[in-house]
C-alpha positions as CSV (number, residue, x, y, z in Angstrom):
1,M,-8.6,11.9,-38.7
2,K,-11.3,9.6,-37.3
3,P,-10.7,8.4,-33.8
4,T,-10.9,4.7,-34.8
5,R,-8.3,5.2,-37.5
6,R,-6.0,7.1,-35.2
7,L,-6.3,4.4,-32.5
8,R,-5.7,1.7,-35.0
9,E,-2.4,3.3,-35.9
10,L,-1.4,3.7,-32.2
11,W,-2.9,0.5,-30.8
12,N,0.1,-1.9,-31.0
13,W,2.5,0.7,-29.6
14,L,0.5,1.4,-26.4
15,P,1.5,-1.7,-24.3
16,V,5.1,-0.9,-25.2
17,F,4.7,2.7,-24.1
18,R,3.2,1.6,-20.8
19,A,6.0,-0.8,-20.0
20,V,8.6,1.9,-20.7
21,A,6.7,4.6,-18.9
22,E,6.3,2.5,-15.8
23,T,10.0,1.5,-15.6
24,E,11.7,4.5,-17.3
25,H,14.3,1.9,-18.2
26,L,14.5,0.4,-21.7
27,P,16.4,-2.8,-20.7
28,T,13.9,-3.6,-17.9
29,A,10.9,-3.0,-20.1
30,A,12.5,-5.0,-22.9
31,K,13.0,-8.0,-20.6
32,A,9.3,-7.8,-19.4
33,L,8.1,-7.7,-23.0
34,F,10.7,-10.1,-24.6
35,I,11.6,-7.4,-27.1
36,S,15.0,-5.9,-27.7
37,P,15.7,-2.4,-26.2
38,A,16.4,-1.1,-29.7
39,S,13.0,-2.2,-30.9
40,L,11.4,-0.5,-27.9
41,S,13.2,2.7,-28.6
42,R,12.0,2.7,-32.2
43,T,8.4,2.0,-31.1
44,I,8.5,4.9,-28.6
45,G,9.9,7.2,-31.4
46,L,7.1,6.2,-33.8
47,L,4.5,6.8,-31.1
48,E,5.9,10.3,-30.3
49,E,6.0,11.1,-34.0
50,N,2.4,10.0,-34.5
51,I,1.2,12.0,-31.5
52,G,3.3,15.0,-32.3
53,S,4.7,15.4,-28.8
54,P,7.6,14.0,-26.9
55,L,6.5,11.7,-24.0
56,F,9.9,11.4,-22.3
57,D,12.7,13.7,-21.4
58,R,16.1,12.3,-22.6
59,V,18.8,12.8,-20.1
60,G,21.9,11.2,-21.5
61,R,20.9,7.6,-22.0
62,N,18.1,7.8,-19.4
63,L,14.4,8.3,-20.0
64,R,12.2,10.3,-17.7
65,L,8.4,10.4,-18.3
66,N,7.3,14.0,-18.9
67,S,4.0,15.7,-18.2
68,S,2.5,14.7,-21.6
69,G,3.7,11.1,-21.0
70,A,2.1,11.0,-17.6
71,I,-1.3,12.1,-19.1
72,L,-1.0,9.3,-21.7
73,L,0.1,6.7,-19.2
74,D,-3.0,7.4,-17.0
75,A,-5.2,7.0,-20.1
76,V,-3.5,3.8,-21.3
77,R,-3.8,2.3,-17.8
78,D,-7.5,3.1,-17.6
79,G,-8.1,1.8,-21.2
80,M,-6.3,-1.5,-20.7
81,R,-7.9,-2.0,-17.3
82,A,-11.4,-1.4,-18.8
83,I,-10.8,-3.9,-21.6
84,D,-9.5,-6.5,-19.1
85,E,-12.5,-6.1,-16.8
86,G,-14.8,-6.2,-19.8
87,V,-13.3,-9.5,-21.0
88,S,-13.5,-10.9,-17.5
89,S,-17.1,-10.0,-17.3
90,V,-17.9,-11.6,-20.6
91,N,-16.0,-14.8,-20.2
92,G,-17.0,-15.3,-16.5
93,S,-13.4,-15.1,-15.1
94,L,-14.1,-12.1,-12.8
95,W,-14.2,-14.3,-9.8
96,N,-11.3,-16.5,-10.8
97,G,-7.6,-16.1,-10.5
98,Q,-5.3,-14.0,-8.3
99,L,-6.4,-11.2,-6.0
100,C,-3.5,-9.3,-4.3
101,L,-3.9,-7.5,-0.9
102,W,-1.3,-5.6,1.0
103,A,-1.0,-4.5,4.7
104,G,1.6,-4.2,7.3
105,R,2.2,-7.5,9.0
106,N,0.1,-6.8,12.1
107,F,-2.8,-5.2,10.2
108,A,-2.7,-8.1,7.7
109,T,-3.1,-10.6,10.6
110,Y,-5.9,-8.7,12.3
111,F,-7.9,-7.4,9.3
112,L,-7.0,-9.1,6.1
113,L,-6.7,-12.8,7.1
114,P,-10.4,-12.8,8.1
115,V,-11.3,-11.0,4.9
116,I,-9.5,-13.7,2.9
117,G,-11.3,-16.4,4.7
118,E,-14.7,-15.0,4.0
119,L,-13.7,-14.2,0.4
120,Q,-12.7,-17.8,-0.2
121,K,-16.0,-19.0,1.2
122,Q,-17.9,-16.9,-1.3
123,H,-15.6,-17.4,-4.3
124,P,-13.4,-20.4,-3.9
125,S,-11.9,-19.9,-7.4
126,L,-10.2,-16.7,-6.3
127,H,-6.6,-17.1,-5.2
128,P,-5.7,-14.3,-2.7
129,L,-2.1,-13.2,-2.5
130,L,-1.2,-11.3,0.7
131,R,1.8,-9.0,0.7
132,T,3.3,-7.2,3.7
133,T,6.7,-5.8,2.6
134,D,8.1,-2.8,0.7
135,V,5.5,-0.2,1.8
136,N,7.1,2.6,-0.3
137,S,6.3,0.9,-3.6
138,V,2.7,0.1,-2.7
139,P,1.1,3.2,-4.5
140,D,3.0,2.5,-7.7
141,R,2.1,-1.3,-7.5
142,I,-1.6,-0.4,-7.1
143,L,-1.4,1.9,-10.1
144,R,0.2,-0.9,-12.2
145,G,-2.5,-3.3,-11.2
146,Q,-0.2,-5.5,-9.1
147,I,-2.1,-4.8,-5.9
148,D,-5.9,-4.8,-5.8
149,L,-6.3,-3.2,-2.3
150,A,-3.9,-2.0,0.4
151,L,-4.4,-0.9,4.0
152,L,-2.3,2.2,4.8
153,E,-2.0,4.6,7.7
154,T,-0.5,7.3,5.5
155,P,-2.6,7.5,2.3
156,P,-0.9,8.5,-1.0
157,S,-2.2,11.3,-3.1
158,H,-2.8,10.4,-6.8
159,K,-5.7,11.3,-9.0
160,Q,-6.0,7.6,-10.1
161,L,-6.1,6.2,-6.5
162,K,-9.2,6.0,-4.3
163,V,-8.7,6.4,-0.6
164,D,-11.5,5.3,1.9
165,K,-11.1,6.0,5.6
166,L,-12.0,2.8,7.4
167,L,-11.6,3.7,11.1
168,E,-9.7,5.6,13.7
169,L,-7.1,3.4,15.5
170,P,-6.5,4.3,19.2
171,Y,-2.8,4.1,20.1
172,A,-1.3,3.4,23.5
173,L,2.1,2.8,25.1
174,Y,3.0,-0.8,25.9
175,C,5.7,-2.9,27.6
176,A,6.1,-6.6,28.4
177,P,4.1,-7.9,31.4
178,T,7.4,-8.8,33.0
179,N,8.7,-5.2,32.8
180,A,8.9,-3.3,36.1
181,L,6.8,-0.6,34.5
182,A,3.8,-3.0,34.3
183,T,3.5,-2.6,38.1
184,R,3.1,1.1,38.0
185,D,-0.2,2.9,38.5
186,T,1.1,6.3,37.5
187,L,3.8,7.4,35.1
188,S,4.9,10.7,33.5
189,V,5.9,11.3,29.9
190,Q,9.1,13.0,31.2
191,E,10.1,9.9,33.2
192,L,9.3,7.6,30.4
193,S,11.3,9.6,27.9
194,N,14.3,10.1,30.0
195,E,14.7,6.8,31.8
196,H,13.4,4.1,29.5
197,S,14.3,2.7,26.1
198,F,11.8,2.7,23.2
199,A,11.4,0.6,20.1
200,I,9.9,2.8,17.4
201,T,8.7,2.0,14.0
202,R,10.4,4.3,11.5
203,S,9.9,4.7,7.7
204,E,12.8,4.4,5.2
205,S,12.7,8.2,4.9
206,G,13.4,8.5,8.6
207,E,9.9,9.4,9.8
208,N,8.8,8.1,13.1
209,L,5.4,6.3,12.7
210,D,4.4,5.9,16.3
211,S,2.7,9.3,17.2
212,Y,4.7,9.9,20.3
213,P,4.6,13.6,21.4
214,A,7.2,15.4,19.3
215,E,8.1,17.7,22.2
216,S,9.1,14.7,24.4
217,A,12.5,13.7,23.1
218,R,13.3,10.1,23.9
219,K,16.8,9.5,25.3
220,S,17.2,5.9,24.1
221,I,15.6,4.4,21.0
222,L,15.8,1.4,18.7
223,A,14.4,2.1,15.3
224,V,12.7,-1.0,13.7
225,E,11.0,-1.7,10.4
226,D,7.6,-2.8,11.7
227,M,5.4,-3.4,14.7
228,T,6.3,-7.1,15.0
229,M,10.0,-6.2,15.7
230,A,8.9,-3.5,18.2
231,I,6.8,-6.2,20.0
232,Q,9.8,-8.5,20.1
233,A,11.9,-5.7,21.5
234,C,9.4,-5.2,24.3
235,F,9.7,-8.9,25.3
236,E,13.4,-9.5,24.7
237,L,15.0,-6.1,25.5
238,S,12.4,-4.7,28.1
239,M,11.7,-1.8,25.8
240,V,8.6,0.4,25.6
241,T,6.7,0.9,22.3
242,C,3.7,2.7,20.8
243,L,1.1,0.5,19.1
244,P,-2.5,0.5,18.0
245,C,-4.5,-0.9,20.9
246,I,-5.7,-3.8,18.8
247,V,-2.1,-4.9,18.1
248,G,-0.8,-4.4,21.6
249,E,-3.7,-6.4,23.1
250,A,-3.3,-9.2,20.6
251,A,0.4,-9.4,21.4
252,N,-0.4,-9.8,25.2
253,L,1.5,-6.6,26.1
254,H,0.8,-4.5,29.1
255,Q,-0.8,-1.0,28.4
256,L,0.9,1.8,30.4
257,P,-1.2,4.3,32.3
258,L,-0.5,7.2,29.9
259,D,-3.1,8.6,27.5
260,V,-0.9,10.9,25.4
261,L,-1.1,9.3,21.9
262,P,-3.5,10.5,19.3
263,A,-5.6,8.0,17.3
264,R,-4.5,7.4,13.7
265,A,-6.7,6.6,10.7
266,L,-6.5,3.5,8.7
267,Y,-7.3,3.7,5.0
268,A,-8.2,1.4,2.2
269,V,-6.4,2.4,-1.0
270,Y,-7.2,1.1,-4.5
271,R,-7.5,2.2,-8.1
272,K,-10.4,4.5,-8.8
273,P,-13.2,2.3,-10.3
274,I,-14.1,2.5,-13.9
275,G,-17.8,1.9,-13.9
276,T,-18.7,-0.9,-11.5
277,H,-16.0,-2.9,-9.8
278,P,-17.5,-5.9,-8.1
279,R,-14.3,-7.4,-6.7
280,T,-13.2,-4.2,-5.0
281,E,-16.7,-3.5,-3.8
282,L,-17.0,-7.0,-2.2
283,L,-13.6,-6.6,-0.6
284,L,-14.6,-3.3,1.0
285,E,-17.9,-4.8,2.2
286,I,-16.3,-7.7,3.9
287,L,-13.6,-5.5,5.4
288,R,-16.1,-3.1,6.8
289,N,-18.2,-6.0,8.2
290,Q,-15.1,-7.4,9.9
291,I,-14.2,-4.0,11.4
292,E,-17.8,-3.5,12.7
293,A,-17.8,-7.0,14.2
294,K,-14.5,-6.3,16.0
295,A,-15.5,-2.9,17.3
296,P,-16.0,-2.7,21.1
297,D,-19.6,-2.4,22.3
């Protein structure tokens, strides 16, 4: 069968397949497409019959995308994205509309707000949207096209995602300037771990995100969702926390005299380009210029 004829037969089913594949839940996909779940189920059946391979594993009433479905989903995403970008280039809408960026709250303030300001100077018809919550869903939202670019310290691994290392972030230990520790010229890790309370950023999976030496167990900790809450804990509860130096300095915290924390990389994560991708390229150019301008001499 000729490719054009085969695609003509499949064409109308592919957006339905993508919605079902990304949600793995017929009612949710049906609501998004304004189609009944029964109609979606029939469409998926027709697509699988035409292709000659199941795309989902049926477990009771649940759907789970299988390996064949994952291959097709990657292809459908790329194809729909290429068409959308082609239409935008033809009708001149590439620099109009919404552009979604994501970063943790403190990195958003330090890195992305200046990027947005410069972006709006160059392309005032773009409408940036800045997200700072729900880090665990960020890779999936990038793949779905809901986020254009994200700043992450822990980069995801996916063949359709591009990961660019932007810089190494030095980390240090901080306390409030009013904390008695701020008067100390020397301090040991053992004393700090045994006698002082820490506010630590912790992922939803329970991973500590602050790079404190693993062999130095901390006696008293407060686990928080993000750096902003850790900073508040320093001021209001006289706690100690580990932060990127740029964040600690911006928060007017006092850096403790202990150099025990390794630097951590910060990455830009976005969908792998299909051909040229001017919006992402401009974002990265502005971001790198901002980082270079902020770098110490």
